[in-house]
N, CA, C and O atoms as CSV, one atom per row, in Angstrom:
chain,resi,resn,atom,element,x,y,z
A,1,MET,N,N,186.859,95.516,81.596
A,1,MET,CA,C,185.973,94.593,80.930
A,1,MET,C,C,185.711,95.046,79.491
A,1,MET,O,O,185.760,94.244,78.558
A,2,MET,N,N,185.440,96.312,79.330
A,2,MET,CA,C,185.164,96.833,77.990
A,2,MET,C,C,186.408,96.756,77.112
A,2,MET,O,O,186.307,96.485,75.915
A,3,SER,N,N,187.578,96.991,77.698
A,3,SER,CA,C,188.808,96.942,76.899
A,3,SER,C,C,189.087,95.530,76.397
A,3,SER,O,O,189.588,95.358,75.286
A,4,ILE,N,N,188.771,94.523,77.197
A,4,ILE,CA,C,188.963,93.136,76.767
A,4,ILE,C,C,188.014,92.815,75.615
A,4,ILE,O,O,188.394,92.142,74.657
A,5,LEU,N,N,186.793,93.295,75.717
A,5,LEU,CA,C,185.820,93.067,74.655
A,5,LEU,C,C,186.267,93.725,73.344
A,5,LEU,O,O,186.155,93.128,72.274
A,6,ILE,N,N,186.764,94.936,73.436
A,6,ILE,CA,C,187.238,95.642,72.240
A,6,ILE,C,C,188.449,94.938,71.641
A,6,ILE,O,O,188.567,94.820,70.422
A,7,GLU,N,N,189.348,94.470,72.507
A,7,GLU,CA,C,190.528,93.760,72.009
A,7,GLU,C,C,190.125,92.472,71.290
A,7,GLU,O,O,190.697,92.135,70.254
A,8,GLN,N,N,189.152,91.760,71.830
A,8,GLN,CA,C,188.680,90.538,71.170
A,8,GLN,C,C,188.010,90.856,69.835
A,8,GLN,O,O,188.141,90.099,68.873
A,9,LEU,N,N,187.302,91.965,69.783
A,9,LEU,CA,C,186.678,92.387,68.519
A,9,LEU,C,C,187.740,92.686,67.460
A,9,LEU,O,O,187.571,92.349,66.288
A,10,ILE,N,N,188.817,93.309,67.876
A,10,ILE,CA,C,189.925,93.582,66.954
A,10,ILE,C,C,190.559,92.278,66.477
A,10,ILE,O,O,190.881,92.142,65.297
A,11,ASN,N,N,190.740,91.317,67.386
A,11,ASN,CA,C,191.318,90.027,67.003
A,11,ASN,C,C,190.416,89.285,66.020
A,11,ASN,O,O,190.907,88.664,65.077
A,12,ILE,N,N,189.104,89.343,66.233
A,12,ILE,CA,C,188.176,88.693,65.309
A,12,ILE,C,C,188.243,89.350,63.937
A,12,ILE,O,O,188.251,88.665,62.913
A,13,THR,N,N,188.290,90.674,63.919
A,13,THR,CA,C,188.396,91.396,62.652
A,13,THR,C,C,189.692,91.041,61.928
A,13,THR,O,O,189.691,90.837,60.714
A,14,ASP,N,N,190.795,90.966,62.671
A,14,ASP,CA,C,192.068,90.554,62.069
A,14,ASP,C,C,191.972,89.152,61.481
A,14,ASP,O,O,192.475,88.894,60.388
A,15,ALA,N,N,191.323,88.249,62.211
A,15,ALA,CA,C,191.194,86.872,61.731
A,15,ALA,C,C,190.369,86.811,60.452
A,15,ALA,O,O,190.667,86.026,59.552
A,16,ILE,N,N,189.339,87.633,60.372
A,16,ILE,CA,C,188.515,87.647,59.159
A,16,ILE,C,C,189.329,88.132,57.964
A,16,ILE,O,O,189.302,87.514,56.900
A,17,PHE,N,N,190.046,89.227,58.136
A,17,PHE,CA,C,190.811,89.777,57.013
A,17,PHE,C,C,192.022,88.910,56.670
A,17,PHE,O,O,192.295,88.671,55.494
A,18,LEU,N,N,192.740,88.443,57.670
A,18,LEU,CA,C,193.938,87.655,57.399
A,18,LEU,C,C,193.614,86.226,56.996
A,18,LEU,O,O,194.449,85.544,56.403
A,19,GLY,N,N,192.406,85.766,57.314
A,19,GLY,CA,C,192.003,84.434,56.883
A,19,GLY,C,C,191.919,84.327,55.378
A,19,GLY,O,O,192.093,83.246,54.816
A,20,HIS,N,N,191.655,85.438,54.725
A,20,HIS,CA,C,191.605,85.447,53.266
A,20,HIS,C,C,193.009,85.462,52.661
A,20,HIS,O,O,193.195,85.058,51.513
A,21,VAL,N,N,193.985,85.922,53.420
A,21,VAL,CA,C,195.356,86.018,52.904
A,21,VAL,C,C,196.051,84.665,52.988
A,21,VAL,O,O,196.602,84.185,51.998
A,22,GLY,N,N,196.025,84.044,54.179
A,22,GLY,CA,C,196.670,82.753,54.326
A,22,GLY,C,C,196.780,82.331,55.777
A,22,GLY,O,O,196.572,83.127,56.692
A,23,GLU,N,N,197.108,81.067,55.968
A,23,GLU,CA,C,197.195,80.508,57.318
A,23,GLU,C,C,198.410,81.033,58.078
A,23,GLU,O,O,198.333,81.250,59.287
A,24,ILE,N,N,199.515,81.238,57.394
A,24,ILE,CA,C,200.734,81.704,58.059
A,24,ILE,C,C,200.524,83.110,58.607
A,24,ILE,O,O,200.913,83.403,59.738
A,25,GLU,N,N,199.921,83.965,57.823
A,25,GLU,CA,C,199.667,85.338,58.277
A,25,GLU,C,C,198.711,85.356,59.460
A,25,GLU,O,O,198.868,86.164,60.376
A,26,LEU,N,N,197.722,84.472,59.446
A,26,LEU,CA,C,196.772,84.374,60.553
A,26,LEU,C,C,197.479,83.899,61.818
A,26,LEU,O,O,197.199,84.395,62.909
A,27,GLY,N,N,198.385,82.950,61.677
A,27,GLY,CA,C,199.155,82.463,62.821
A,27,GLY,C,C,200.067,83.525,63.403
A,27,GLY,O,O,200.196,83.642,64.621
A,28,VAL,N,N,200.697,84.294,62.537
A,28,VAL,CA,C,201.571,85.380,62.996
A,28,VAL,C,C,200.757,86.435,63.746
A,28,VAL,O,O,201.205,86.959,64.766
A,29,SER,N,N,199.586,86.740,63.252
A,29,SER,CA,C,198.718,87.706,63.917
A,29,SER,C,C,198.294,87.195,65.293
A,29,SER,O,O,198.251,87.965,66.253
A,30,ALA,N,N,197.984,85.919,65.396
A,30,ALA,CA,C,197.590,85.338,66.683
A,30,ALA,C,C,198.745,85.385,67.678
A,30,ALA,O,O,198.545,85.723,68.844
A,31,LEU,N,N,199.947,85.050,67.228
A,31,LEU,CA,C,201.111,85.101,68.122
A,31,LEU,C,C,201.408,86.523,68.575
A,31,LEU,O,O,201.772,86.748,69.729
A,32,ALA,N,N,201.254,87.475,67.676
A,32,ALA,CA,C,201.474,88.872,68.051
A,32,ALA,C,C,200.441,89.321,69.079
A,32,ALA,O,O,200.764,90.074,69.997
A,33,GLY,N,N,199.216,88.867,68.932
A,33,GLY,CA,C,198.181,89.206,69.905
A,33,GLY,C,C,198.447,88.610,71.267
A,33,GLY,O,O,198.170,89.233,72.292
A,34,ILE,N,N,198.994,87.385,71.279
A,34,ILE,CA,C,199.311,86.727,72.549
A,34,ILE,C,C,200.429,87.476,73.270
A,34,ILE,O,O,200.364,87.653,74.487
A,35,TRP,N,N,201.449,87.916,72.543
A,35,TRP,CA,C,202.586,88.612,73.157
A,35,TRP,C,C,202.271,90.064,73.480
A,35,TRP,O,O,202.921,90.659,74.339
A,36,ASN,N,N,201.297,90.635,72.816
A,36,ASN,CA,C,200.984,92.050,72.992
A,36,ASN,C,C,200.517,92.363,74.413
A,36,ASN,O,O,201.021,93.297,75.037
A,37,LEU,N,N,199.574,91.604,74.922
A,37,LEU,CA,C,198.987,91.901,76.226
A,37,LEU,C,C,199.997,91.785,77.367
A,37,LEU,O,O,200.080,92.715,78.169
A,38,PRO,N,N,200.779,90.691,77.492
A,38,PRO,CA,C,201.742,90.623,78.610
A,38,PRO,C,C,202.825,91.704,78.543
A,38,PRO,O,O,203.196,92.275,79.568
A,39,LEU,N,N,203.326,91.980,77.351
A,39,LEU,CA,C,204.369,92.996,77.238
A,39,LEU,C,C,203.823,94.380,77.558
A,39,LEU,O,O,204.459,95.152,78.276
A,40,PHE,N,N,202.662,94.689,77.034
A,40,PHE,CA,C,202.050,95.984,77.288
A,40,PHE,C,C,201.714,96.136,78.770
A,40,PHE,O,O,201.922,97.201,79.352
A,41,SER,N,N,201.195,95.070,79.378
A,41,SER,CA,C,200.853,95.114,80.801
A,41,SER,C,C,202.100,95.303,81.664
A,41,SER,O,O,202.056,96.007,82.673
A,42,THR,N,N,203.199,94.682,81.274
A,42,THR,CA,C,204.446,94.815,82.033
A,42,THR,C,C,204.934,96.248,82.002
A,42,THR,O,O,205.338,96.790,83.030
A,43,PHE,N,N,204.901,96.867,80.831
A,43,PHE,CA,C,205.377,98.246,80.735
A,43,PHE,C,C,204.465,99.219,81.477
A,43,PHE,O,O,204.947,100.191,82.059
A,44,ILE,N,N,203.185,98.977,81.465
A,44,ILE,CA,C,202.248,99.846,82.175
A,44,ILE,C,C,202.463,99.702,83.675
A,44,ILE,O,O,202.489,100.704,84.389
A,45,CYS,N,N,202.616,98.477,84.166
A,45,CYS,CA,C,202.788,98.250,85.599
A,45,CYS,C,C,204.099,98.846,86.111
A,45,CYS,O,O,204.129,99.428,87.195
A,46,THR,N,N,205.173,98.708,85.349
A,46,THR,CA,C,206.434,99.294,85.791
A,46,THR,C,C,206.364,100.811,85.768
A,46,THR,O,O,207.000,101.468,86.592
A,47,ASP,N,N,205.606,101.378,84.845
A,47,ASP,CA,C,205.472,102.821,84.780
A,47,ASP,C,C,204.640,103.335,85.962
A,47,ASP,O,O,204.898,104.426,86.471
A,48,LEU,N,N,203.657,102.566,86.395
A,48,LEU,CA,C,202.817,102.988,87.512
A,48,LEU,C,C,203.536,102.918,88.856
A,48,LEU,O,O,203.172,103.624,89.796
A,49,LYS,N,N,204.566,102.058,88.947
A,49,LYS,CA,C,205.298,101.902,90.209
A,49,LYS,C,C,206.207,103.085,90.497
A,49,LYS,O,O,206.631,103.267,91.638
A,50,LYS,N,N,206.513,103.888,89.498
A,50,LYS,CA,C,207.432,105.017,89.695
A,50,LYS,C,C,206.783,106.127,90.462
A,50,LYS,O,O,207.414,107.153,90.716
């Protein structure tokens, strides 16, 4: 629960900083955040199965 809250705080901070740069950069950051969790979770789960 705490890790999800921290991750959302990081995403909000990224949106604040990248919102000043441009819409494309903000979109790229959002897409990277979406792909980060499933990929990271997959690697952690496969590592735990060993």
